[in-house]
All heavy atoms as a GROMACS GRO file, in nm:
protein
  584
    1MET      N    1   2.733   0.422   4.572
    1MET     CA    2   2.603   0.348   4.569
    1MET      C    3   2.566   0.293   4.706
    1MET      O    4   2.648   0.259   4.782
    1MET     CB    5   2.628   0.216   4.482
    1MET     CG    6   2.512   0.141   4.471
    1MET     SD    7   2.524  -0.002   4.351
    1MET     CE    8   2.666  -0.084   4.392
    2ILE      N    9   2.440   0.308   4.729
    2ILE     CA   10   2.385   0.258   4.860
    2ILE      C   11   2.274   0.162   4.824
    2ILE      O   12   2.205   0.169   4.741
    2ILE     CB   13   2.312   0.378   4.922
    2ILE    CG1   14   2.408   0.494   4.946
    2ILE    CG2   15   2.238   0.338   5.052
    2ILE    CD1   16   2.336   0.628   4.984
    3LYS      N   17   2.291   0.048   4.897
    3LYS     CA   18   2.195  -0.067   4.885
    3LYS      C   19   2.108  -0.085   5.008
    3LYS      O   20   2.154  -0.083   5.120
    3LYS     CB   21   2.267  -0.196   4.856
    3LYS     CG   22   2.345  -0.211   4.726
    3LYS     CD   23   2.408  -0.341   4.705
    3LYS     CE   24   2.476  -0.347   4.570
    3LYS     NZ   25   2.526  -0.482   4.550
    4ILE      N   26   1.979  -0.106   4.991
    4ILE     CA   27   1.884  -0.123   5.086
    4ILE      C   28   1.781  -0.227   5.045
    4ILE      O   29   1.735  -0.234   4.942
    4ILE     CB   30   1.806   0.020   5.104
    4ILE    CG1   31   1.899   0.127   5.152
    4ILE    CG2   32   1.696  -0.006   5.211
    4ILE    CD1   33   1.833   0.261   5.149
    5ASP      N   34   1.756  -0.322   5.145
    5ASP     CA   35   1.665  -0.428   5.114
    5ASP      C   36   1.527  -0.375   5.159
    5ASP      O   37   1.494  -0.306   5.248
    5ASP     CB   38   1.691  -0.545   5.203
    5ASP     CG   39   1.820  -0.616   5.170
    5ASP    OD1   40   1.855  -0.612   5.042
    5ASP    OD2   41   1.879  -0.692   5.256
    6ILE      N   42   1.422  -0.402   5.066
    6ILE     CA   43   1.292  -0.355   5.081
    6ILE      C   44   1.194  -0.498   5.066
    6ILE      O   45   1.239  -0.580   4.995
    6ILE     CB   46   1.249  -0.245   4.982
    6ILE    CG1   47   1.246  -0.285   4.842
    6ILE    CG2   48   1.325  -0.127   5.024
    6ILE    CD1   49   1.186  -0.188   4.756
    7ASN      N   50   1.075  -0.481   5.117
    7ASN     CA   51   0.979  -0.577   5.095
    7ASN      C   52   0.871  -0.518   5.018
    7ASN      O   53   0.805  -0.419   5.044
    7ASN     CB   54   0.915  -0.635   5.234
    7ASN     CG   55   1.012  -0.705   5.305
    7ASN    OD1   56   1.075  -0.792   5.253
    7ASN    ND2   57   1.016  -0.687   5.439
    8LEU      N   58   0.823  -0.595   4.912
    8LEU     CA   59   0.699  -0.556   4.846
    8LEU      C   60   0.595  -0.668   4.856
    8LEU      O   61   0.628  -0.777   4.802
    8LEU     CB   62   0.726  -0.524   4.700
    8LEU     CG   63   0.822  -0.404   4.668
    8LEU    CD1   64   0.859  -0.393   4.530
    8LEU    CD2   65   0.752  -0.278   4.718
    9LYS      N   66   0.493  -0.640   4.925
    9LYS     CA   67   0.398  -0.758   4.961
    9LYS      C   68   0.304  -0.797   4.832
    9LYS      O   69   0.267  -0.916   4.830
    9LYS     CB   70   0.305  -0.721   5.073
    9LYS     CG   71   0.391  -0.703   5.207
    9LYS     CD   72   0.298  -0.652   5.307
    9LYS     CE   73   0.381  -0.606   5.437
    9LYS     NZ   74   0.334  -0.501   5.506
   10ASN      N   75   0.271  -0.704   4.754
   10ASN     CA   76   0.182  -0.740   4.640
   10ASN      C   77   0.210  -0.630   4.530
   10ASN      O   78   0.297  -0.531   4.541
   10ASN     CB   79   0.032  -0.728   4.688
   10ASN     CG   80  -0.002  -0.601   4.765
   10ASN    OD1   81   0.052  -0.487   4.721
   10ASN    ND2   82  -0.063  -0.611   4.882
   11GLU      N   83   0.129  -0.644   4.420
   11GLU     CA   84   0.147  -0.556   4.306
   11GLU      C   85   0.109  -0.418   4.342
   11GLU      O   86   0.166  -0.320   4.281
   11GLU     CB   87   0.065  -0.611   4.190
   11GLU     CG   88   0.099  -0.732   4.125
   11GLU     CD   89   0.046  -0.855   4.210
   11GLU    OE1   90  -0.034  -0.840   4.294
   11GLU    OE2   91   0.097  -0.968   4.182
   12LYS      N   92   0.017  -0.393   4.433
   12LYS     CA   93  -0.018  -0.249   4.477
   12LYS      C   94   0.087  -0.173   4.522
   12LYS      O   95   0.121  -0.063   4.496
   12LYS     CB   96  -0.144  -0.268   4.557
   12LYS     CG   97  -0.194  -0.127   4.601
   12LYS     CD   98  -0.313  -0.137   4.699
   12LYS     CE   99  -0.354   0.003   4.747
   12LYS     NZ  100  -0.457   0.000   4.848
   13GLU      N  101   0.172  -0.246   4.613
   13GLU     CA  102   0.286  -0.180   4.672
   13GLU      C  103   0.393  -0.156   4.567
   13GLU      O  104   0.466  -0.050   4.574
   13GLU     CB  105   0.341  -0.270   4.788
   13GLU     CG  106   0.260  -0.263   4.912
   13GLU     CD  107   0.327  -0.322   5.041
   13GLU    OE1  108   0.432  -0.377   5.009
   13GLU    OE2  109   0.276  -0.310   5.144
   14ALA      N  110   0.411  -0.246   4.467
   14ALA     CA  111   0.509  -0.222   4.369
   14ALA      C  112   0.470  -0.102   4.290
   14ALA      O  113   0.562  -0.009   4.263
   14ALA     CB  114   0.508  -0.345   4.278
   15VAL      N  115   0.348  -0.089   4.260
   15VAL     CA  116   0.292   0.031   4.176
   15VAL      C  117   0.322   0.157   4.260
   15VAL      O  118   0.377   0.262   4.205
   15VAL     CB  119   0.152   0.019   4.129
   15VAL    CG1  120   0.091   0.145   4.073
   15VAL    CG2  121   0.138  -0.095   4.038
   16GLU      N  122   0.290   0.154   4.382
   16GLU     CA  123   0.319   0.275   4.482
   16GLU      C  124   0.462   0.306   4.481
   16GLU      O  125   0.488   0.425   4.476
   16GLU     CB  126   0.245   0.239   4.616
   16GLU     CG  127   0.271   0.345   4.713
   16GLU     CD  128   0.216   0.304   4.857
   16GLU    OE1  129   0.147   0.205   4.865
   16GLU    OE2  130   0.250   0.388   4.956
   17LEU      N  131   0.546   0.211   4.493
   17LEU     CA  132   0.692   0.237   4.502
   17LEU      C  133   0.739   0.301   4.383
   17LEU      O  134   0.805   0.408   4.377
   17LEU     CB  135   0.769   0.101   4.534
   17LEU     CG  136   0.922   0.125   4.524
   17LEU    CD1  137   0.958   0.215   4.664
   17LEU    CD2  138   0.992  -0.005   4.542
   18VAL      N  139   0.696   0.248   4.262
   18VAL     CA  140   0.743   0.312   4.136
   18VAL      C  141   0.699   0.444   4.126
   18VAL      O  142   0.768   0.532   4.080
   18VAL     CB  143   0.702   0.218   4.022
   18VAL    CG1  144   0.727   0.295   3.875
   18VAL    CG2  145   0.772   0.076   4.025
   19SER      N  146   0.574   0.472   4.168
   19SER     CA  147   0.524   0.608   4.157
   19SER      C  148   0.601   0.714   4.244
   19SER      O  149   0.634   0.821   4.188
   19SER     CB  150   0.382   0.611   4.198
   19SER     OG  151   0.319   0.732   4.206
   20LYS      N  152   0.641   0.666   4.369
   20LYS     CA  153   0.716   0.740   4.442
   20LYS      C  154   0.864   0.762   4.392
   20LYS      O  155   0.923   0.875   4.400
   20LYS     CB  156   0.720   0.683   4.588
   20LYS     CG  157   0.606   0.703   4.659
   20LYS     CD  158   0.614   0.640   4.796
   20LYS     CE  159   0.481   0.658   4.872
   20LYS     NZ  160   0.494   0.611   5.010
   21LEU      N  161   0.926   0.659   4.337
   21LEU     CA  162   1.059   0.667   4.287
   21LEU      C  163   1.082   0.744   4.159
   21LEU      O  164   1.181   0.800   4.132
   21LEU     CB  165   1.127   0.533   4.271
   21LEU     CG  166   1.141   0.452   4.402
   21LEU    CD1  167   1.200   0.313   4.365
   21LEU    CD2  168   1.227   0.518   4.515
   22SER      N  169   0.962   0.750   4.090
   22SER     CA  170   0.982   0.816   3.955
   22SER      C  171   0.998   0.965   3.971
   22SER      O  172   1.050   1.026   3.882
   22SER     CB  173   0.839   0.807   3.890
   22SER     OG  174   0.818   0.679   3.852
   23THR      N  175   0.981   1.032   4.093
   23THR     CA  176   1.003   1.167   4.105
   23THR      C  177   1.149   1.194   4.159
   23THR      O  178   1.185   1.306   4.173
   23THR     CB  179   0.911   1.225   4.214
   23THR    OG1  180   0.927   1.166   4.339
   23THR    CG2  181   0.756   1.205   4.164
   24CYS      N  182   1.228   1.077   4.200
   24CYS     CA  183   1.360   1.097   4.228
   24CYS      C  184   1.457   1.137   4.110
   24CYS      O  185   1.436   1.086   3.999
   24CYS     CB  186   1.417   0.973   4.302
   24CYS     SG  187   1.330   0.950   4.443
   25SER      N  188   1.554   1.213   4.138
   25SER     CA  189   1.651   1.256   4.027
   25SER      C  190   1.767   1.164   4.003
   25SER      O  191   1.839   1.169   3.912
   25SER     CB  192   1.704   1.404   4.048
   25SER     OG  193   1.765   1.404   4.170
   26VAL      N  194   1.794   1.066   4.108
   26VAL     CA  195   1.895   0.982   4.094
   26VAL      C  196   1.858   0.847   4.032
   26VAL      O  197   1.722   0.821   4.025
   26VAL     CB  198   1.960   0.947   4.234
   26VAL    CG1  199   2.021   1.072   4.297
   26VAL    CG2  200   1.854   0.884   4.322
   27ASN      N  201   1.949   0.778   3.982
   27ASN     CA  202   1.924   0.649   3.920
   27ASN      C  203   1.911   0.534   4.030
   27ASN      O  204   1.991   0.538   4.123
   27ASN     CB  205   2.030   0.598   3.826
   27ASN     CG  206   2.031   0.682   3.698
   27ASN    OD1  207   1.927   0.733   3.664
   27ASN    ND2  208   2.164   0.705   3.651
   28ILE      N  209   1.811   0.448   4.012
   28ILE     CA  210   1.780   0.351   4.110
   28ILE      C  211   1.755   0.211   4.037
   28ILE      O  212   1.658   0.214   3.955
   28ILE     CB  213   1.668   0.384   4.212
   28ILE    CG1  214   1.686   0.524   4.261
   28ILE    CG2  215   1.646   0.276   4.314
   28ILE    CD1  216   1.572   0.582   4.350
   29ASP      N  217   1.825   0.113   4.069
   29ASP     CA  218   1.810  -0.015   4.017
   29ASP      C  219   1.736  -0.116   4.125
   29ASP      O  220   1.760  -0.092   4.252
   29ASP     CB  221   1.926  -0.082   3.968
   29ASP     CG  222   1.967  -0.029   3.836
   29ASP    OD1  223   1.875   0.027   3.765
   29ASP    OD2  224   2.090  -0.028   3.807
   30MET      N  225   1.675  -0.205   4.092
   30MET     CA  226   1.612  -0.315   4.167
   30MET      C  227   1.684  -0.455   4.144
   30MET      O  228   1.691  -0.476   4.023
   30MET     CB  229   1.466  -0.324   4.160
   30MET     CG  230   1.398  -0.415   4.245
   30MET     SD  231   1.220  -0.403   4.255
   30MET     CE  232   1.186  -0.241   4.322
   31ILE      N  233   1.726  -0.509   4.237
   31ILE     CA  234   1.814  -0.630   4.219
   31ILE      C  235   1.743  -0.745   4.296
   31ILE      O  236   1.705  -0.733   4.414
   31ILE     CB  237   1.947  -0.623   4.275
   31ILE    CG1  238   2.025  -0.502   4.217
   31ILE    CG2  239   2.048  -0.743   4.263
   31ILE    CD1  240   2.142  -0.448   4.283
   32TYR      N  241   1.727  -0.846   4.232
   32TYR     CA  242   1.659  -0.980   4.275
   32TYR      C  243   1.734  -1.094   4.213
   32TYR      O  244   1.724  -1.127   4.098
   32TYR     CB  245   1.507  -0.986   4.245
   32TYR     CG  246   1.451  -1.118   4.302
   32TYR    CD1  247   1.425  -1.124   4.448
   32TYR    CD2  248   1.418  -1.230   4.226
   32TYR    CE1  249   1.379  -1.238   4.506
   32TYR    CE2  250   1.359  -1.337   4.280
   32TYR     CZ  251   1.341  -1.352   4.425
   32TYR     OH  252   1.293  -1.457   4.468
   33GLY      N  253   1.815  -1.166   4.291
   33GLY     CA  254   1.897  -1.268   4.238
   33GLY      C  255   1.990  -1.216   4.129
   33GLY      O  256   2.066  -1.119   4.162
   34HIS      N  257   1.984  -1.272   4.010
   34HIS     CA  258   2.062  -1.224   3.902
   34HIS      C  259   1.998  -1.119   3.813
   34HIS      O  260   2.050  -1.074   3.712
   34HIS     CB  261   2.133  -1.323   3.818
   34HIS     CG  262   2.029  -1.409   3.755
   34HIS    ND1  263   1.963  -1.520   3.820
   34HIS    CD2  264   1.979  -1.430   3.627
   34HIS    CE1  265   1.876  -1.569   3.731
   34HIS    NE2  266   1.884  -1.518   3.614
   35TYR      N  267   1.870  -1.087   3.852
   35TYR     CA  268   1.800  -0.987   3.776
   35TYR      C  269   1.824  -0.845   3.827
   35TYR      O  270   1.817  -0.828   3.949
   35TYR     CB  271   1.650  -1.018   3.786
   35TYR     CG  272   1.599  -1.152   3.718
   35TYR    CD1  273   1.580  -1.248   3.805
   35TYR    CD2  274   1.597  -1.162   3.581
   35TYR    CE1  275   1.545  -1.381   3.757
   35TYR    CE2  276   1.568  -1.287   3.533
   35TYR     CZ  277   1.531  -1.394   3.623
   35TYR     OH  278   1.504  -1.522   3.556
   36ILE      N  279   1.842  -0.756   3.732
   36ILE     CA  280   1.852  -0.610   3.766
   36ILE      C  281   1.762  -0.538   3.678
   36ILE      O  282   1.765  -0.546   3.556
   36ILE     CB  283   1.992  -0.558   3.757
   36ILE    CG1  284   2.095  -0.644   3.845
   36ILE    CG2  285   1.999  -0.420   3.786
   36ILE    CD1  286   2.239  -0.609   3.821
   37VAL      N  287   1.673  -0.452   3.724
   37VAL     CA  288   1.569  -0.370   3.650
   37VAL      C  289   1.570  -0.227   3.706
   37VAL      O  290   1.611  -0.203   3.821
   37VAL     CB  291   1.425  -0.431   3.658
   37VAL    CG1  292   1.424  -0.563   3.601
   37VAL    CG2  293   1.375  -0.429   3.802
   38ASP      N  294   1.536  -0.145   3.615
   38ASP     CA  295   1.531  -0.008   3.666
   38ASP      C  296   1.398   0.011   3.761
   38ASP      O  297   1.287  -0.033   3.731
   38ASP     CB  298   1.493   0.082   3.537
   38ASP     CG  299   1.481   0.232   3.573
   38ASP    OD1  300   1.490   0.283   3.678
   38ASP    OD2  301   1.468   0.307   3.469
   39ALA      N  302   1.432   0.062   3.882
   39ALA     CA  303   1.327   0.071   3.973
   39ALA      C  304   1.226   0.175   3.945
   39ALA      O  305   1.122   0.182   4.022
   39ALA     CB  306   1.395   0.094   4.126
   40LYS      N  307   1.248   0.252   3.840
   40LYS     CA  308   1.135   0.348   3.799
   40LYS      C  309   1.054   0.291   3.693
   40LYS      O  310   0.964   0.365   3.637
   40LYS     CB  311   1.216   0.473   3.755
   40LYS     CG  312   1.275   0.540   3.871
   40LYS     CD  313   1.354   0.669   3.817
   40LYS     CE  314   1.429   0.734   3.929
   40LYS     NZ  315   1.493   0.860   3.877
   41SER      N  316   1.069   0.168   3.649
   41SER     CA  317   1.006   0.098   3.544
   41SER      C  318   0.890   0.023   3.596
   41SER      O  319   0.923  -0.090   3.660
   41SER     CB  320   1.096   0.028   3.459
   41SER     OG  321   1.022  -0.070   3.368
   42ILE      N  322   0.771   0.050   3.586
   42ILE     CA  323   0.663  -0.034   3.637
   42ILE      C  324   0.660  -0.176   3.579
   42ILE      O  325   0.648  -0.276   3.654
   42ILE     CB  326   0.519   0.029   3.609
   42ILE    CG1  327   0.416  -0.043   3.698
   42ILE    CG2  328   0.478   0.031   3.469
   42ILE    CD1  329   0.432  -0.033   3.842
   43LEU      N  330   0.691  -0.199   3.458
   43LEU     CA  331   0.700  -0.332   3.395
   43LEU      C  332   0.814  -0.417   3.453
   43LEU      O  333   0.792  -0.530   3.488
   43LEU     CB  334   0.717  -0.329   3.239
   43LEU     CG  335   0.590  -0.278   3.164
   43LEU    CD1  336   0.617  -0.269   3.017
   43LEU    CD2  337   0.474  -0.369   3.200
   44GLY      N  338   0.930  -0.346   3.470
   44GLY     CA  339   1.049  -0.418   3.531
   44GLY      C  340   1.021  -0.463   3.671
   44GLY      O  341   1.038  -0.567   3.710
   45VAL      N  342   0.968  -0.365   3.755
   45VAL     CA  343   0.936  -0.394   3.896
   45VAL      C  344   0.825  -0.506   3.906
   45VAL      O  345   0.845  -0.592   3.984
   45VAL     CB  346   0.901  -0.263   3.968
   45VAL    CG1  347   0.849  -0.302   4.112
   45VAL    CG2  348   1.009  -0.165   3.977
   46LEU      N  349   0.726  -0.499   3.827
   46LEU     CA  350   0.627  -0.604   3.843
   46LEU      C  351   0.678  -0.733   3.812
   46LEU      O  352   0.627  -0.839   3.851
   46LEU     CB  353   0.507  -0.563   3.755
   46LEU     CG  354   0.406  -0.448   3.825
   46LEU    CD1  355   0.304  -0.411   3.728
   46LEU    CD2  356   0.353  -0.496   3.953
   47SER      N  357   0.771  -0.735   3.701
   47SER     CA  358   0.811  -0.868   3.667
   47SER      C  359   0.909  -0.939   3.763
   47SER      O  360   0.922  -1.067   3.756
   47SER     CB  361   0.892  -0.850   3.524
   47SER     OG  362   1.018  -0.787   3.549
   48VAL      N  363   0.967  -0.875   3.860
   48VAL     CA  364   1.059  -0.940   3.941
   48VAL      C  365   1.023  -0.909   4.097
   48VAL      O  366   1.069  -0.995   4.173
   48VAL     CB  367   1.212  -0.880   3.928
   48VAL    CG1  368   1.248  -0.912   3.807
   48VAL    CG2  369   1.228  -0.744   3.961
   49ALA      N  370   0.938  -0.813   4.140
   49ALA     CA  371   0.945  -0.779   4.282
   49ALA      C  372   0.811  -0.807   4.362
   49ALA      O  373   0.816  -0.810   4.476
   49ALA     CB  374   0.967  -0.630   4.287
   50ALA      N  375   0.701  -0.820   4.302
   50ALA     CA  376   0.583  -0.835   4.365
   50ALA      C  377   0.579  -0.956   4.465
   50ALA      O  378   0.612  -1.061   4.416
   50ALA     CB  379   0.459  -0.832   4.276
   51GLY      N  380   0.572  -0.933   4.590
   51GLY     CA  381   0.565  -1.047   4.676
   51GLY      C  382   0.693  -1.089   4.722
   51GLY      O  383   0.714  -1.191   4.782
   52LYS      N  384   0.799  -1.012   4.702
   52LYS     CA  385   0.936  -1.057   4.737
   52LYS      C  386   1.012  -0.954   4.812
   52LYS      O  387   0.974  -0.837   4.826
   52LYS     CB  388   1.011  -1.090   4.612
   52LYS     CG  389   0.949  -1.196   4.525
   52LYS     CD  390   1.011  -1.217   4.395
   52LYS     CE  391   0.943  -1.318   4.304
   52LYS     NZ  392   0.964  -1.307   4.176
   53THR      N  393   1.128  -0.993   4.868
   53THR     CA  394   1.234  -0.900   4.923
   53THR      C  395   1.332  -0.873   4.819
   53THR      O  396   1.390  -0.974   4.762
   53THR     CB  397   1.302  -0.960   5.050
   53THR    OG1  398   1.201  -0.988   5.158
   53THR    CG2  399   1.401  -0.872   5.108
   54VAL      N  400   1.362  -0.755   4.791
   54VAL     CA  401   1.448  -0.712   4.680
   54VAL      C  402   1.557  -0.616   4.735
   54VAL      O  403   1.520  -0.552   4.842
   54VAL     CB  404   1.380  -0.661   4.549
   54VAL    CG1  405   1.288  -0.764   4.478
   54VAL    CG2  406   1.299  -0.538   4.599
   55THR      N  407   1.657  -0.585   4.664
   55THR     CA  408   1.744  -0.480   4.708
   55THR      C  409   1.733  -0.368   4.614
   55THR      O  410   1.732  -0.383   4.489
   55THR     CB  411   1.888  -0.542   4.699
   55THR    OG1  412   1.891  -0.653   4.785
   55THR    CG2  413   1.995  -0.437   4.747
   56LEU      N  414   1.733  -0.242   4.666
   56LEU     CA  415   1.740  -0.118   4.579
   56LEU      C  416   1.873  -0.073   4.576
   56LEU      O  417   1.962  -0.061   4.688
   56LEU     CB  418   1.664  -0.010   4.642
   56LEU     CG  419   1.510  -0.026   4.631
   56LEU    CD1  420   1.434   0.100   4.688
   56LEU    CD2  421   1.465  -0.048   4.480
   57ALA      N  422   1.937  -0.044   4.459
   57ALA     CA  423   2.076   0.004   4.447
   57ALA      C  424   2.059   0.165   4.406
   57ALA      O  425   2.007   0.177   4.304
   57ALA     CB  426   2.151  -0.074   4.344
   58ILE      N  427   2.080   0.245   4.502
   58ILE     CA  428   2.064   0.394   4.479
   58ILE      C  429   2.205   0.445   4.436
   58ILE      O  430   2.293   0.435   4.514
   58ILE     CB  431   2.015   0.458   4.598
   58ILE    CG1  432   1.882   0.386   4.639
   58ILE    CG2  433   1.981   0.603   4.585
   58ILE    CD1  434   1.830   0.414   4.774
   59TYR      N  435   2.214   0.507   4.323
   59TYR     CA  436   2.351   0.552   4.267
   59TYR      C  437   2.360   0.704   4.309
   59TYR      O  438   2.346   0.791   4.233
   59TYR     CB  439   2.357   0.529   4.118
   59TYR     CG  440   2.353   0.380   4.085
   59TYR    CD1  441   2.225   0.334   4.035
   59TYR    CD2  442   2.453   0.312   4.100
   59TYR    CE1  443   2.216   0.190   4.015
   59TYR    CE2  444   2.448   0.167   4.068
   59TYR     CZ  445   2.333   0.118   4.025
   59TYR     OH  446   2.327  -0.026   3.997
   60ALA      N  447   2.393   0.715   4.437
   60ALA     CA  448   2.422   0.852   4.493
   60ALA      C  449   2.503   0.838   4.611
   60ALA      O  450   2.513   0.720   4.672
   60ALA     CB  451   2.291   0.922   4.522
   61ASP      N  452   2.571   0.947   4.650
   61ASP     CA  453   2.648   0.943   4.774
   61ASP      C  454   2.577   0.948   4.903
   61ASP      O  455   2.613   0.901   5.007
   61ASP     CB  456   2.753   1.062   4.775
   61ASP     CG  457   2.851   1.051   4.663
   61ASP    OD1  458   2.884   0.934   4.623
   61ASP    OD2  459   2.912   1.158   4.602
   62GLU      N  460   2.457   1.009   4.888
   62GLU     CA  461   2.363   1.023   5.011
   62GLU      C  462   2.218   0.978   4.958
   62GLU      O  463   2.191   1.005   4.849
   62GLU     CB  464   2.361   1.167   5.058
   62GLU     CG  465   2.490   1.216   5.122
   62GLU     CD  466   2.491   1.357   5.163
   62GLU    OE1  467   2.373   1.412   5.172
   62GLU    OE2  468   2.590   1.401   5.205
   63ILE      N  469   2.156   0.925   5.050
   63ILE     CA  470   2.015   0.871   5.022
   63ILE      C  471   1.915   0.979   5.005
   63ILE      O  472   1.822   0.974   4.925
   63ILE     CB  473   1.975   0.768   5.119
   63ILE    CG1  474   1.859   0.689   5.069
   63ILE    CG2  475   1.946   0.833   5.251
   63ILE    CD1  476   1.830   0.572   5.146
   64GLY      N  477   1.939   1.102   5.063
   64GLY     CA  478   1.858   1.223   5.062
   64GLY      C  479   1.703   1.188   5.048
   64GLY      O  480   1.648   1.126   5.144
   65ASP      N  481   1.630   1.257   4.954
   65ASP     CA  482   1.498   1.243   4.950
   65ASP      C  483   1.434   1.101   4.930
   65ASP      O  484   1.316   1.079   4.941
   65ASP     CB  485   1.431   1.344   4.851
   65ASP     CG  486   1.472   1.311   4.703
   65ASP    OD1  487   1.572   1.242   4.682
   65ASP    OD2  488   1.398   1.344   4.616
   66VAL      N  489   1.523   1.009   4.876
   66VAL     CA  490   1.474   0.873   4.858
   66VAL      C  491   1.430   0.796   4.984
   66VAL      O  492   1.336   0.721   4.988
   66VAL     CB  493   1.587   0.796   4.787
   66VAL    CG1  494   1.553   0.648   4.760
   66VAL    CG2  495   1.625   0.861   4.652
   67GLU      N  496   1.497   0.832   5.087
   67GLU     CA  497   1.470   0.772   5.220
   67GLU      C  498   1.328   0.783   5.259
   67GLU      O  499   1.257   0.698   5.306
   67GLU     CB  500   1.564   0.831   5.339
   67GLU     CG  501   1.550   0.761   5.457
   67GLU     CD  502   1.643   0.816   5.564
   67GLU    OE1  503   1.705   0.922   5.549
   67GLU    OE2  504   1.645   0.739   5.667
   68ASP      N  505   1.269   0.907   5.252
   68ASP     CA  506   1.137   0.936   5.278
   68ASP      C  507   1.036   0.856   5.194
   68ASP      O  508   0.931   0.811   5.242
   68ASP     CB  509   1.105   1.083   5.271
   68ASP     CG  510   1.168   1.167   5.373
   68ASP    OD1  511   1.200   1.108   5.487
   68ASP    OD2  512   1.190   1.282   5.348
   69LYS      N  513   1.063   0.839   5.066
   69LYS     CA  514   0.982   0.770   4.978
   69LYS      C  515   0.977   0.619   5.002
   69LYS      O  516   0.879   0.553   4.958
   69LYS     CB  517   1.021   0.798   4.831
   69LYS     CG  518   1.006   0.944   4.813
   69LYS     CD  519   1.063   0.988   4.677
   69LYS     CE  520   1.069   1.144   4.665
   69LYS     NZ  521   1.011   1.210   4.583
   70ILE      N  522   1.092   0.555   5.047
   70ILE     CA  523   1.092   0.413   5.059
   70ILE      C  524   1.070   0.364   5.205
   70ILE      O  525   1.071   0.243   5.240
   70ILE     CB  526   1.227   0.350   5.006
   70ILE    CG1  527   1.343   0.410   5.087
   70ILE    CG2  528   1.243   0.385   4.862
   70ILE    CD1  529   1.470   0.336   5.045
   71ARG      N  530   1.057   0.460   5.294
   71ARG     CA  531   1.044   0.422   5.442
   71ARG      C  532   0.947   0.312   5.473
   71ARG      O  533   0.970   0.214   5.546
   71ARG     CB  534   1.013   0.551   5.527
   71ARG     CG  535   1.004   0.535   5.677
   71ARG     CD  536   0.985   0.642   5.752
   71ARG     NE  537   1.110   0.724   5.742
   71ARG     CZ  538   1.122   0.863   5.712
   71ARG    NH1  539   1.021   0.935   5.693
   71ARG    NH2  540   1.249   0.917   5.711
   72ASP      N  541   0.833   0.318   5.398
   72ASP     CA  542   0.719   0.210   5.434
   72ASP      C  543   0.759   0.076   5.377
   72ASP      O  544   0.700  -0.014   5.419
   72ASP     CB  545   0.589   0.262   5.364
   72ASP     CG  546   0.539   0.387   5.439
   72ASP    OD1  547   0.564   0.413   5.559
   72ASP    OD2  548   0.461   0.455   5.374
   73PHE      N  549   0.859   0.068   5.294
   73PHE     CA  550   0.898  -0.052   5.225
   73PHE      C  551   1.030  -0.119   5.281
   73PHE      O  552   1.041  -0.234   5.247
   73PHE     CB  553   0.917  -0.036   5.071
   73PHE     CG  554   0.795   0.027   5.020
   73PHE    CD1  555   0.797   0.161   4.982
   73PHE    CD2  556   0.683  -0.050   4.984
   73PHE    CE1  557   0.691   0.232   4.916
   73PHE    CE2  558   0.573   0.005   4.926
   73PHE     CZ  559   0.568   0.148   4.894
   74VAL      N  560   1.091  -0.063   5.362
   74VAL     CA  561   1.222  -0.113   5.421
   74VAL      C  562   1.198  -0.223   5.498
   74VAL      O  563   1.114  -0.231   5.586
   74VAL     CB  564   1.298   0.008   5.492
   74VAL    CG1  565   1.420  -0.044   5.562
   74VAL    CG2  566   1.339   0.124   5.412
   75LYS      N  567   1.290  -0.335   5.472
   75LYS     CA  568   1.276  -0.451   5.538
   75LYS      C  569   1.306  -0.441   5.687
   75LYS      O  570   1.402  -0.374   5.730
   75LYS     CB  571   1.367  -0.557   5.480
   75LYS     CG  572   1.354  -0.692   5.528
   75LYS     CD  573   1.453  -0.788   5.466
   75LYS     CE  574   1.443  -0.921   5.526
   75LYS     NZ  575   1.540  -1.012   5.463
   76LYS      N  576   1.215  -0.498   5.769
   76LYS     CA  577   1.233  -0.486   5.899
   76LYS      C  578   1.277  -0.613   5.974
   76LYS      O  579   1.248  -0.713   5.923
   76LYS     CB  580   1.103  -0.432   5.972
   76LYS     CG  581   1.065  -0.291   5.916
   76LYS     CD  582   0.933  -0.248   5.968
   76LYS     CE  583   0.909  -0.114   5.919
   76LYS     NZ  584   0.802  -0.081   5.867
   0.00000   0.00000   0.00000
């Protein structure tokens, strides 16, 4: 499992992220505090992530194609 912190400034960015992650073949969860939601679920992501810094848990040995999709959201 690989964990990466990302920033989502607003709902538009949350929708964009879910759209990009939906094409990935690996499982990805979004973690905020004690909440864990499927990062490919628009309802789950909107309920916890808009306007916040969250952690993506990518269930793979290598980040692979996910890295290109989340590059704009990675916390700097």
